A tleap script that builds the chain and sets N, CA, C and O, in Angstrom:
source leaprc.protein.ff14SB
mol = sequence {
  NMET GLU LYS LEU PRO PHE PHE ILE HIE GLY
  ASN LEU ASP HIE ARG SER GLY GLY ARG GLY
  GLN CYS GLY ASP GLY THR PRO VAL THR PRO
  GLU PRO VAL GLU GLY GLY PRO PHE ARG LEU
  SER ASP PHE MET ALA GLU ARG ALA ARG GLU
  ILE LEU SER GLY ASP SER GLU LEU PRO THR
  PRO GLU GLU ALA LEU SER LEU ALA PHE GLU
  ALA LEU SER SER VAL GLU ILE ALA THR ASP
  THR ILE PHE GLN GLY GLU SER PRO PHE ASP
  GLN LEU ARG SER TYR GLY ARG TRP LEU HIE
  GLN THR HIE GLY VAL ARG GLN PHE LEU LEU
  CYS ALA SER MET LYS ARG ILE LYS MET VAL
  ARG LYS THR MET GLY LYS ILE CTYR
}
set mol.1.N position { -18.359 1.545 19.978 }
set mol.1.CA position { -18.592 1.445 18.552 }
set mol.1.C position { -17.574 0.471 17.962 }
set mol.1.O position { -16.373 0.595 18.205 }
set mol.2.N position { -18.053 -0.481 17.198 }
set mol.2.CA position { -17.178 -1.467 16.572 }
set mol.2.C position { -16.624 -0.889 15.268 }
set mol.2.O position { -17.385 -0.485 14.389 }
set mol.3.N position { -15.310 -0.854 15.151 }
set mol.3.CA position { -14.678 -0.341 13.931 }
set mol.3.C position { -13.847 -1.453 13.317 }
set mol.3.O position { -13.092 -2.141 14.004 }
set mol.4.N position { -13.999 -1.613 12.023 }
set mol.4.CA position { -13.265 -2.644 11.298 }
set mol.4.C position { -12.566 -2.014 10.112 }
set mol.4.O position { -13.052 -1.024 9.567 }
set mol.5.N position { -11.421 -2.572 9.696 }
set mol.5.CA position { -10.688 -1.963 8.583 }
set mol.5.C position { -11.298 -2.284 7.232 }
set mol.5.O position { -11.918 -3.329 7.035 }
set mol.6.N position { -11.108 -1.375 6.329 }
set mol.6.CA position { -11.475 -1.528 4.930 }
set mol.6.C position { -10.137 -1.743 4.261 }
set mol.6.O position { -9.368 -0.792 4.118 }
set mol.7.N position { -9.833 -2.951 3.849 }
set mol.7.CA position { -8.492 -3.316 3.413 }
set mol.7.C position { -8.421 -3.347 1.890 }
set mol.7.O position { -9.179 -4.070 1.244 }
set mol.8.N position { -7.528 -2.577 1.328 }
set mol.8.CA position { -7.361 -2.528 -0.120 }
set mol.8.C position { -6.272 -3.499 -0.538 }
set mol.8.O position { -5.167 -3.490 0.005 }
set mol.9.N position { -6.596 -4.325 -1.495 }
set mol.9.CA position { -5.612 -5.251 -2.042 }
set mol.9.C position { -6.102 -5.668 -3.416 }
set mol.9.O position { -7.181 -5.255 -3.841 }
set mol.10.N position { -5.348 -6.455 -4.095 }
set mol.10.CA position { -5.844 -7.033 -5.340 }
set mol.10.C position { -5.417 -6.287 -6.568 }
set mol.10.O position { -4.222 -6.081 -6.783 }
set mol.11.N position { -6.380 -5.866 -7.395 }
set mol.11.CA position { -6.086 -5.425 -8.751 }
set mol.11.C position { -5.621 -3.978 -8.850 }
set mol.11.O position { -6.225 -3.180 -9.566 }
set mol.12.N position { -4.572 -3.642 -8.149 }
set mol.12.CA position { -4.003 -2.308 -8.287 }
set mol.12.C position { -2.957 -2.335 -9.400 }
set mol.12.O position { -2.083 -3.201 -9.417 }
set mol.13.N position { -3.049 -1.420 -10.293 }
set mol.13.CA position { -2.193 -1.385 -11.471 }
set mol.13.C position { -1.060 -0.385 -11.267 }
set mol.13.O position { -1.293 0.741 -10.826 }
set mol.14.N position { 0.155 -0.793 -11.585 }
set mol.14.CA position { 1.294 0.120 -11.511 }
set mol.14.C position { 1.812 0.291 -12.937 }
set mol.14.O position { 2.518 -0.574 -13.456 }
set mol.15.N position { 1.465 1.390 -13.556 }
set mol.15.CA position { 1.838 1.616 -14.954 }
set mol.15.C position { 3.308 1.983 -15.077 }
set mol.15.O position { 3.800 2.849 -14.354 }
set mol.16.N position { 3.998 1.331 -15.982 }
set mol.16.CA position { 5.419 1.620 -16.177 }
set mol.16.C position { 5.682 2.313 -17.504 }
set mol.16.O position { 6.829 2.634 -17.818 }
set mol.17.N position { 4.646 2.546 -18.279 }
set mol.17.CA position { 4.844 3.194 -19.571 }
set mol.17.C position { 5.622 2.318 -20.537 }
set mol.17.O position { 6.194 2.812 -21.509 }
set mol.18.N position { 5.644 0.992 -20.267 }
set mol.18.CA position { 6.325 0.068 -21.151 }
set mol.18.C position { 7.834 0.053 -20.987 }
set mol.18.O position { 8.520 -0.684 -21.695 }
set mol.19.N position { 8.362 0.844 -20.075 }
set mol.19.CA position { 9.807 0.909 -19.893 }
set mol.19.C position { 10.320 -0.124 -18.900 }
set mol.19.O position { 11.531 -0.306 -18.768 }
set mol.20.N position { 9.399 -0.813 -18.189 }
set mol.20.CA position { 9.838 -1.802 -17.224 }
set mol.20.C position { 10.343 -1.201 -15.928 }
set mol.20.O position { 10.999 -1.880 -15.138 }
set mol.21.N position { 10.037 0.089 -15.702 }
set mol.21.CA position { 10.444 0.712 -14.444 }
set mol.21.C position { 9.471 1.820 -14.080 }
set mol.21.O position { 8.778 2.372 -14.935 }
set mol.22.N position { 9.435 2.135 -12.786 }
set mol.22.CA position { 8.601 3.226 -12.294 }
set mol.22.C position { 9.239 4.545 -12.689 }
set mol.22.O position { 10.348 4.574 -13.222 }
set mol.23.N position { 8.535 5.633 -12.424 }
set mol.23.CA position { 9.064 6.958 -12.712 }
set mol.23.C position { 10.376 7.233 -12.002 }
set mol.23.O position { 11.202 8.002 -12.492 }
set mol.24.N position { 10.575 6.596 -10.827 }
set mol.24.CA position { 11.823 6.827 -10.084 }
set mol.24.C position { 12.923 5.842 -10.481 }
set mol.24.O position { 13.987 5.829 -9.862 }
set mol.25.N position { 12.682 5.015 -11.506 }
set mol.25.CA position { 13.684 4.077 -11.978 }
set mol.25.C position { 13.616 2.703 -11.335 }
set mol.25.O position { 14.372 1.810 -11.716 }
set mol.26.N position { 12.720 2.513 -10.361 }
set mol.26.CA position { 12.576 1.214 -9.710 }
set mol.26.C position { 12.016 0.215 -10.714 }
set mol.26.O position { 10.987 0.488 -11.333 }
set mol.27.N position { 12.667 -0.943 -10.893 }
set mol.27.CA position { 12.153 -1.918 -11.841 }
set mol.27.C position { 10.800 -2.469 -11.394 }
set mol.27.O position { 10.560 -2.650 -10.200 }
set mol.28.N position { 9.926 -2.732 -12.352 }
set mol.28.CA position { 8.648 -3.382 -12.067 }
set mol.28.C position { 8.504 -4.590 -12.977 }
set mol.28.O position { 9.026 -4.611 -14.092 }
set mol.29.N position { 7.805 -5.572 -12.500 }
set mol.29.CA position { 7.515 -6.736 -13.317 }
set mol.29.C position { 6.117 -6.559 -13.869 }
set mol.29.O position { 5.157 -6.521 -13.099 }
set mol.30.N position { 5.973 -6.449 -15.189 }
set mol.30.CA position { 4.633 -6.275 -15.746 }
set mol.30.C position { 3.767 -7.479 -15.402 }
set mol.30.O position { 4.207 -8.626 -15.489 }
set mol.31.N position { 2.562 -7.207 -15.022 }
set mol.31.CA position { 1.636 -8.276 -14.660 }
set mol.31.C position { 0.267 -7.907 -15.213 }
set mol.31.O position { -0.185 -6.776 -15.038 }
set mol.32.N position { -0.399 -8.852 -15.881 }
set mol.32.CA position { -1.726 -8.524 -16.423 }
set mol.32.C position { -2.686 -8.156 -15.294 }
set mol.32.O position { -2.715 -8.799 -14.244 }
set mol.33.N position { -3.461 -7.117 -15.534 }
set mol.33.CA position { -4.462 -6.694 -14.559 }
set mol.33.C position { -5.812 -6.795 -15.239 }
set mol.33.O position { -6.058 -6.149 -16.258 }
set mol.34.N position { -6.679 -7.606 -14.672 }
set mol.34.CA position { -8.013 -7.757 -15.233 }
set mol.34.C position { -8.755 -6.434 -15.112 }
set mol.34.O position { -8.347 -5.557 -14.351 }
set mol.35.N position { -9.843 -6.289 -15.862 }
set mol.35.CA position { -10.617 -5.055 -15.857 }
set mol.35.C position { -11.005 -4.609 -14.467 }
set mol.35.O position { -10.859 -5.356 -13.500 }
set mol.36.N position { -11.490 -3.409 -14.370 }
set mol.36.CA position { -11.877 -2.861 -13.084 }
set mol.36.C position { -11.287 -1.483 -12.910 }
set mol.36.O position { -10.591 -0.986 -13.795 }
set mol.37.N position { -11.555 -0.866 -11.791 }
set mol.37.CA position { -11.049 0.490 -11.575 }
set mol.37.C position { -9.539 0.512 -11.370 }
set mol.37.O position { -8.974 -0.388 -10.750 }
set mol.38.N position { -8.900 1.539 -11.893 }
set mol.38.CA position { -7.459 1.655 -11.746 }
set mol.38.C position { -7.059 2.893 -10.961 }
set mol.38.O position { -5.965 2.932 -10.397 }
set mol.39.N position { -7.913 3.902 -10.910 }
set mol.39.CA position { -7.609 5.061 -10.085 }
set mol.39.C position { -8.074 4.760 -8.667 }
set mol.39.O position { -9.055 4.041 -8.475 }
set mol.40.N position { -7.379 5.303 -7.676 }
set mol.40.CA position { -7.750 5.066 -6.286 }
set mol.40.C position { -9.183 5.508 -6.023 }
set mol.40.O position { -9.927 4.808 -5.336 }
set mol.41.N position { -9.580 6.654 -6.556 }
set mol.41.CA position { -10.936 7.146 -6.316 }
set mol.41.C position { -11.975 6.181 -6.882 }
set mol.41.O position { -13.010 5.954 -6.257 }
set mol.42.N position { -11.708 5.606 -8.068 }
set mol.42.CA position { -12.625 4.624 -8.653 }
set mol.42.C position { -12.688 3.371 -7.796 }
set mol.42.O position { -13.763 2.826 -7.546 }
set mol.43.N position { -11.519 2.921 -7.348 }
set mol.43.CA position { -11.458 1.720 -6.525 }
set mol.43.C position { -12.240 1.917 -5.230 }
set mol.43.O position { -13.020 1.051 -4.835 }
set mol.44.N position { -12.031 3.059 -4.571 }
set mol.44.CA position { -12.703 3.338 -3.302 }
set mol.44.C position { -14.213 3.438 -3.495 }
set mol.44.O position { -14.974 2.902 -2.689 }
set mol.45.N position { -14.648 4.109 -4.538 }
set mol.45.CA position { -16.088 4.250 -4.794 }
set mol.45.C position { -16.722 2.886 -5.050 }
set mol.45.O position { -17.792 2.589 -4.521 }
set mol.46.N position { -16.073 2.067 -5.850 }
set mol.46.CA position { -16.602 0.726 -6.144 }
set mol.46.C position { -16.644 -0.129 -4.885 }
set mol.46.O position { -17.623 -0.837 -4.647 }
set mol.47.N position { -15.606 -0.071 -4.091 }
set mol.47.CA position { -15.556 -0.863 -2.852 }
set mol.47.C position { -16.652 -0.416 -1.882 }
set mol.47.O position { -17.298 -1.254 -1.254 }
set mol.48.N position { -16.865 0.892 -1.757 }
set mol.48.CA position { -17.930 1.407 -0.886 }
set mol.48.C position { -19.292 0.923 -1.370 }
set mol.48.O position { -20.129 0.519 -0.563 }
set mol.49.N position { -19.522 0.960 -2.699 }
set mol.49.CA position { -20.789 0.465 -3.249 }
set mol.49.C position { -21.001 -1.007 -2.909 }
set mol.49.O position { -22.100 -1.405 -2.521 }
set mol.50.N position { -19.953 -1.816 -3.054 }
set mol.50.CA position { -20.052 -3.244 -2.748 }
set mol.50.C position { -20.415 -3.470 -1.283 }
set mol.50.O position { -21.257 -4.312 -0.970 }
set mol.51.N position { -19.784 -2.723 -0.398 }
set mol.51.CA position { -20.016 -2.899 1.038 }
set mol.51.C position { -21.412 -2.428 1.423 }
set mol.51.O position { -22.119 -3.117 2.159 }
set mol.52.N position { -21.815 -1.256 0.930 }
set mol.52.CA position { -23.124 -0.723 1.292 }
set mol.52.C position { -24.267 -1.531 0.694 }
set mol.52.O position { -25.342 -1.613 1.286 }
set mol.53.N position { -24.047 -2.122 -0.466 }
set mol.53.CA position { -25.103 -2.918 -1.090 }
set mol.53.C position { -25.216 -4.310 -0.475 }
set mol.53.O position { -26.209 -5.006 -0.691 }
set mol.54.N position { -24.206 -4.717 0.287 }
set mol.54.CA position { -24.233 -6.053 0.882 }
set mol.54.C position { -23.564 -7.099 0.016 }
set mol.54.O position { -23.550 -8.278 0.373 }
set mol.55.N position { -23.003 -6.688 -1.128 }
set mol.55.CA position { -22.316 -7.631 -2.010 }
set mol.55.C position { -20.958 -8.043 -1.457 }
set mol.55.O position { -20.381 -9.033 -1.906 }
set mol.56.N position { -20.446 -7.297 -0.491 }
set mol.56.CA position { -19.135 -7.562 0.074 }
set mol.56.C position { -19.160 -7.170 1.545 }
set mol.56.O position { -19.934 -6.304 1.953 }
set mol.57.N position { -18.322 -7.803 2.323 }
set mol.57.CA position { -18.223 -7.493 3.748 }
set mol.57.C position { -16.843 -6.935 4.060 }
set mol.57.O position { -15.881 -7.198 3.339 }
set mol.58.N position { -16.752 -6.173 5.125 }
set mol.58.CA position { -15.465 -5.681 5.591 }
set mol.58.C position { -14.729 -6.800 6.313 }
set mol.58.O position { -15.340 -7.563 7.061 }
set mol.59.N position { -13.441 -6.903 6.098 }
set mol.59.CA position { -12.683 -7.884 6.887 }
set mol.59.C position { -12.458 -7.360 8.300 }
set mol.59.O position { -12.421 -6.150 8.522 }
set mol.60.N position { -12.312 -8.253 9.230 }
set mol.60.CA position { -11.933 -7.861 10.587 }
set mol.60.C position { -10.454 -7.485 10.559 }
set mol.60.O position { -9.764 -7.805 9.591 }
set mol.61.N position { -9.953 -6.816 11.592 }
set mol.61.CA position { -8.511 -6.521 11.615 }
set mol.61.C position { -7.677 -7.805 11.505 }
set mol.61.O position { -6.628 -7.812 10.862 }
set mol.62.N position { -8.142 -8.879 12.129 }
set mol.62.CA position { -7.416 -10.153 12.056 }
set mol.62.C position { -7.386 -10.699 10.632 }
set mol.62.O position { -6.360 -11.211 10.184 }
set mol.63.N position { -8.510 -10.590 9.917 }
set mol.63.CA position { -8.563 -11.064 8.529 }
set mol.63.C position { -7.663 -10.219 7.628 }
set mol.63.O position { -6.966 -10.751 6.764 }
set mol.64.N position { -7.683 -8.898 7.835 }
set mol.64.CA position { -6.831 -8.008 7.039 }
set mol.64.C position { -5.361 -8.309 7.291 }
set mol.64.O position { -4.555 -8.323 6.361 }
set mol.65.N position { -5.017 -8.548 8.550 }
set mol.65.CA position { -3.640 -8.889 8.912 }
set mol.65.C position { -3.219 -10.195 8.259 }
set mol.65.O position { -2.093 -10.322 7.777 }
set mol.66.N position { -4.114 -11.155 8.245 }
set mol.66.CA position { -3.834 -12.442 7.620 }
set mol.66.C position { -3.570 -12.279 6.122 }
set mol.66.O position { -2.670 -12.919 5.578 }
set mol.67.N position { -4.353 -11.423 5.454 }
set mol.67.CA position { -4.140 -11.171 4.021 }
set mol.67.C position { -2.763 -10.558 3.769 }
set mol.67.O position { -2.059 -10.955 2.841 }
set mol.68.N position { -2.386 -9.587 4.606 }
set mol.68.CA position { -1.079 -8.948 4.453 }
set mol.68.C position { 0.042 -9.954 4.698 }
set mol.68.O position { 1.024 -9.989 3.956 }
set mol.69.N position { -0.105 -10.763 5.730 }
set mol.69.CA position { 0.899 -11.774 6.059 }
set mol.69.C position { 1.043 -12.779 4.918 }
set mol.69.O position { 2.160 -13.128 4.536 }
set mol.70.N position { -0.082 -13.246 4.372 }
set mol.70.CA position { -0.052 -14.199 3.253 }
set mol.70.C position { 0.626 -13.596 2.025 }
set mol.70.O position { 1.388 -14.273 1.334 }
set mol.71.N position { 0.346 -12.321 1.756 }
set mol.71.CA position { 0.942 -11.663 0.587 }
set mol.71.C position { 2.462 -11.638 0.698 }
set mol.71.O position { 3.161 -11.924 -0.275 }
set mol.72.N position { 2.980 -11.297 1.883 }
set mol.72.CA position { 4.433 -11.246 2.059 }
set mol.72.C position { 5.040 -12.642 2.078 }
set mol.72.O position { 6.122 -12.858 1.532 }
set mol.73.N position { 4.355 -13.580 2.699 }
set mol.73.CA position { 4.861 -14.950 2.758 }
set mol.73.C position { 4.932 -15.574 1.373 }
set mol.73.O position { 5.833 -16.364 1.091 }
set mol.74.N position { 3.974 -15.220 0.498 }
set mol.74.CA position { 3.949 -15.812 -0.843 }
set mol.74.C position { 5.146 -15.390 -1.678 }
set mol.74.O position { 5.526 -16.096 -2.612 }
set mol.75.N position { 5.746 -14.246 -1.357 }
set mol.75.CA position { 6.942 -13.795 -2.074 }
set mol.75.C position { 8.183 -13.936 -1.204 }
set mol.75.O position { 9.225 -13.340 -1.474 }
set mol.76.N position { 8.048 -14.731 -0.165 }
set mol.76.CA position { 9.152 -15.106 0.721 }
set mol.76.C position { 9.865 -13.913 1.345 }
set mol.76.O position { 11.095 -13.854 1.365 }
set mol.77.N position { 9.082 -12.961 1.854 }
set mol.77.CA position { 9.650 -11.835 2.594 }
set mol.77.C position { 9.513 -12.159 4.073 }
set mol.77.O position { 8.424 -12.500 4.535 }
set mol.78.N position { 10.601 -12.057 4.816 }
set mol.78.CA position { 10.575 -12.326 6.253 }
set mol.78.C position { 9.676 -11.302 6.936 }
set mol.78.O position { 9.818 -10.099 6.719 }
set mol.79.N position { 8.761 -11.780 7.753 }
set mol.79.CA position { 7.764 -10.898 8.365 }
set mol.79.C position { 8.009 -10.613 9.839 }
set mol.79.O position { 7.253 -9.860 10.453 }
set mol.80.N position { 9.050 -11.198 10.417 }
set mol.80.CA position { 9.254 -11.073 11.862 }
set mol.80.C position { 9.452 -9.638 12.339 }
set mol.80.O position { 9.081 -9.327 13.471 }
set mol.81.N position { 10.016 -8.758 11.529 }
set mol.81.CA position { 10.220 -7.368 11.950 }
set mol.81.C position { 9.175 -6.422 11.369 }
set mol.81.O position { 9.151 -5.242 11.720 }
set mol.82.N position { 8.319 -6.916 10.495 }
set mol.82.CA position { 7.341 -6.056 9.825 }
set mol.82.C position { 6.084 -5.862 10.661 }
set mol.82.O position { 5.593 -4.741 10.794 }
set mol.83.N position { 5.563 -6.939 11.222 }
set mol.83.CA position { 4.302 -6.891 11.967 }
set mol.83.C position { 4.572 -6.736 13.455 }
set mol.83.O position { 4.558 -7.714 14.202 }
set mol.84.N position { 4.817 -5.499 13.883 }
set mol.84.CA position { 5.109 -5.243 15.289 }
set mol.84.C position { 3.905 -4.596 15.957 }
set mol.84.O position { 3.163 -3.840 15.331 }
set mol.85.N position { 3.724 -4.901 17.232 }
set mol.85.CA position { 2.615 -4.340 17.991 }
set mol.85.C position { 1.815 -5.450 18.637 }
set mol.85.O position { 1.918 -6.615 18.251 }
set mol.86.N position { 1.025 -5.080 19.615 }
set mol.86.CA position { 0.264 -6.089 20.340 }
set mol.86.C position { -1.049 -6.442 19.652 }
set mol.86.O position { -1.396 -7.619 19.547 }
set mol.87.N position { -1.775 -5.446 19.190 }
set mol.87.CA position { -3.091 -5.721 18.590 }
set mol.87.C position { -2.955 -5.873 17.074 }
set mol.87.O position { -1.986 -5.394 16.484 }
set mol.88.N position { -3.930 -6.543 16.442 }
set mol.88.CA position { -3.906 -6.649 14.980 }
set mol.88.C position { -3.885 -5.264 14.302 }
set mol.88.O position { -3.220 -5.077 13.283 }
set mol.89.N position { -4.612 -4.309 14.874 }
set mol.89.CA position { -4.627 -2.960 14.306 }
set mol.89.C position { -3.236 -2.340 14.352 }
set mol.89.O position { -2.794 -1.738 13.374 }
set mol.90.N position { -2.531 -2.484 15.496 }
set mol.90.CA position { -1.166 -1.973 15.613 }
set mol.90.C position { -0.241 -2.656 14.614 }
set mol.90.O position { 0.633 -2.010 14.035 }
set mol.91.N position { -0.424 -3.946 14.408 }
set mol.91.CA position { 0.407 -4.691 13.463 }
set mol.91.C position { 0.134 -4.237 12.033 }
set mol.91.O position { 1.056 -4.184 11.219 }
set mol.92.N position { -1.122 -3.908 11.711 }
set mol.92.CA position { -1.446 -3.378 10.384 }
set mol.92.C position { -0.804 -2.002 10.187 }
set mol.92.O position { -0.323 -1.692 9.097 }
set mol.93.N position { -0.795 -1.187 11.230 }
set mol.93.CA position { -0.124 0.116 11.144 }
set mol.93.C position { 1.374 -0.067 10.925 }
set mol.93.O position { 1.977 0.668 10.143 }
set mol.94.N position { 1.975 -1.031 11.599 }
set mol.94.CA position { 3.399 -1.324 11.428 }
set mol.94.C position { 3.679 -1.773 9.997 }
set mol.94.O position { 4.667 -1.357 9.392 }
set mol.95.N position { 2.817 -2.611 9.468 }
set mol.95.CA position { 2.928 -3.080 8.078 }
set mol.95.C position { 2.842 -1.885 7.120 }
set mol.95.O position { 3.604 -1.804 6.157 }
set mol.96.N position { 1.923 -0.968 7.385 }
set mol.96.CA position { 1.778 0.222 6.546 }
set mol.96.C position { 3.029 1.082 6.566 }
set mol.96.O position { 3.450 1.592 5.528 }
set mol.97.N position { 3.631 1.250 7.751 }
set mol.97.CA position { 4.885 2.012 7.839 }
set mol.97.C position { 5.979 1.318 7.038 }
set mol.97.O position { 6.744 1.975 6.332 }
set mol.98.N position { 6.058 -0.014 7.143 }
set mol.98.CA position { 7.065 -0.773 6.401 }
set mol.98.C position { 6.853 -0.608 4.893 }
set mol.98.O position { 7.814 -0.396 4.152 }
set mol.99.N position { 5.597 -0.704 4.437 }
set mol.99.CA position { 5.308 -0.524 3.010 }
set mol.99.C position { 5.799 0.839 2.519 }
set mol.99.O position { 6.396 0.947 1.449 }
set mol.100.N position { 5.540 1.863 3.311 }
set mol.100.CA position { 5.929 3.209 2.903 }
set mol.100.C position { 7.445 3.389 2.911 }
set mol.100.O position { 8.014 3.925 1.960 }
set mol.101.N position { 8.091 2.946 3.974 }
set mol.101.CA position { 9.539 3.118 4.089 }
set mol.101.C position { 10.301 2.274 3.069 }
set mol.101.O position { 11.310 2.721 2.523 }
set mol.102.N position { 9.830 1.078 2.816 }
set mol.102.CA position { 10.552 0.157 1.937 }
set mol.102.C position { 10.229 0.358 0.460 }
set mol.102.O position { 11.116 0.296 -0.391 }
set mol.103.N position { 8.955 0.600 0.163 }
set mol.103.CA position { 8.523 0.640 -1.236 }
set mol.103.C position { 7.872 1.947 -1.661 }
set mol.103.O position { 7.499 2.099 -2.824 }
set mol.104.N position { 7.729 2.898 -0.736 }
set mol.104.CA position { 7.082 4.167 -1.077 }
set mol.104.C position { 5.585 4.014 -1.300 }
set mol.104.O position { 4.960 4.882 -1.910 }
set mol.105.N position { 5.005 2.928 -0.816 }
set mol.105.CA position { 3.575 2.661 -0.983 }
set mol.105.C position { 2.854 3.108 0.273 }
set mol.105.O position { 3.247 2.756 1.386 }
set mol.106.N position { 1.804 3.880 0.093 }
set mol.106.CA position { 1.009 4.313 1.253 }
set mol.106.C position { -0.206 3.410 1.376 }
set mol.106.O position { -0.998 3.269 0.444 }
set mol.107.N position { -0.329 2.813 2.531 }
set mol.107.CA position { -1.469 1.934 2.812 }
set mol.107.C position { -2.653 2.775 3.266 }
set mol.107.O position { -2.489 3.734 4.020 }
set mol.108.N position { -3.834 2.416 2.808 }
set mol.108.CA position { -5.059 3.051 3.270 }
set mol.108.C position { -5.796 2.038 4.120 }
set mol.108.O position { -6.120 0.941 3.667 }
set mol.109.N position { -6.052 2.418 5.346 }
set mol.109.CA position { -6.772 1.552 6.268 }
set mol.109.C position { -7.967 2.346 6.753 }
set mol.109.O position { -7.838 3.200 7.631 }
set mol.110.N position { -9.118 2.070 6.189 }
set mol.110.CA position { -10.322 2.804 6.538 }
set mol.110.C position { -11.158 1.983 7.502 }
set mol.110.O position { -11.270 0.765 7.359 }
set mol.111.N position { -11.736 2.645 8.471 }
set mol.111.CA position { -12.533 1.962 9.487 }
set mol.111.C position { -13.987 2.389 9.360 }
set mol.111.O position { -14.288 3.503 8.930 }
set mol.112.N position { -14.872 1.496 9.738 }
set mol.112.CA position { -16.299 1.789 9.652 }
set mol.112.C position { -17.032 1.105 10.785 }
set mol.112.O position { -16.557 0.120 11.352 }
set mol.113.N position { -18.170 1.630 11.098 }
set mol.113.CA position { -19.035 1.042 12.112 }
set mol.113.C position { -19.962 0.045 11.431 }
set mol.113.O position { -20.750 0.419 10.562 }
set mol.114.N position { -19.871 -1.213 11.821 }
set mol.114.CA position { -20.737 -2.239 11.222 }
set mol.114.C position { -22.209 -1.944 11.512 }
set mol.114.O position { -23.083 -2.238 10.697 }
set mol.115.N position { -22.466 -1.366 12.669 }
set mol.115.CA position { -23.841 -1.013 13.036 }
set mol.115.C position { -24.405 0.003 12.034 }
set mol.115.O position { -25.539 -0.130 11.572 }
set mol.116.N position { -23.600 1.011 11.711 }
set mol.116.CA position { -24.060 2.031 10.758 }
set mol.116.C position { -24.189 1.480 9.341 }
set mol.116.O position { -25.104 1.854 8.607 }
set mol.117.N position { -23.290 0.608 8.963 }
set mol.117.CA position { -23.390 0.002 7.632 }
set mol.117.C position { -24.691 -0.781 7.518 }
set mol.117.O position { -25.367 -0.716 6.491 }
set mol.118.N position { -25.042 -1.515 8.560 }
set mol.118.CA position { -26.302 -2.267 8.550 }
set mol.118.C position { -27.499 -1.326 8.451 }
set mol.118.O position { -28.474 -1.637 7.766 }
set mol.119.N position { -27.435 -0.171 9.133 }
set mol.119.CA position { -28.530 0.805 9.047 }
set mol.119.C position { -28.650 1.350 7.622 }
set mol.119.O position { -29.759 1.489 7.106 }
set mol.120.N position { -27.528 1.657 6.990 }
set mol.120.CA position { -27.545 2.162 5.612 }
set mol.120.C position { -28.105 1.094 4.682 }
set mol.120.O position { -28.895 1.407 3.791 }
set mol.121.N position { -27.712 -0.148 4.873 }
set mol.121.CA position { -28.239 -1.234 4.033 }
set mol.121.C position { -29.753 -1.343 4.166 }
set mol.121.O position { -30.448 -1.543 3.171 }
set mol.122.N position { -30.270 -1.213 5.385 }
set mol.122.CA position { -31.724 -1.267 5.594 }
set mol.122.C position { -32.414 -0.112 4.870 }
set mol.122.O position { -33.445 -0.297 4.222 }
set mol.123.N position { -31.829 1.086 4.990 }
set mol.123.CA position { -32.393 2.266 4.331 }
set mol.123.C position { -32.360 2.097 2.823 }
set mol.123.O position { -33.331 2.424 2.140 }
set mol.124.N position { -31.253 1.591 2.297 }
set mol.124.CA position { -31.135 1.384 0.848 }
set mol.124.C position { -32.163 0.367 0.374 }
set mol.124.O position { -32.728 0.506 -0.711 }
set mol.125.N position { -32.404 -0.656 1.189 }
set mol.125.CA position { -33.377 -1.683 0.833 }
set mol.125.C position { -34.772 -1.112 0.703 }
set mol.125.O position { -35.549 -1.568 -0.135 }
set mol.126.N position { -35.105 -0.120 1.517 }
set mol.126.CA position { -36.419 0.522 1.454 }
set mol.126.C position { -36.551 1.389 0.209 }
set mol.126.O position { -37.638 1.536 -0.350 }
set mol.127.N position { -35.414 1.967 -0.221 }
set mol.127.CA position { -35.433 2.850 -1.398 }
set mol.127.C position { -35.562 2.037 -2.682 }
set mol.127.O position { -36.265 2.435 -3.611 }
set mol.128.N position { -34.880 0.901 -2.724 }
set mol.128.CA position { -34.858 0.102 -3.955 }
set mol.128.C position { -35.869 -0.961 -3.890 }
set mol.128.O position { -36.006 -1.741 -4.833 }
savepdb mol mol.pdb
quit
């Protein structure tokens, strides 16, 4: 069975209550967030709808890894100790551990069978 990650990135909002810091006192830089879902449950539901409807595709583990690498490189964070492991999936898990240990952020890496997604899309097409 082919499993690919469902990679969350992009318009996640971190509310600071206007104080310029998180609840634990960590400073945050306010950044405009365009409309869209802000709760994790809303984000996940919208992403699932996009994937099942065919409006969006799942990235491969290599594509997800590339997105994570680009994100860290864009803010000039050294990545040599962050992405450890032989496979892209192992490296994504290492990145998730680093996110949690360094920033208290929990990464969600969801996997799906492309074969089953295609079957659901066919079924949905018959319904609509």
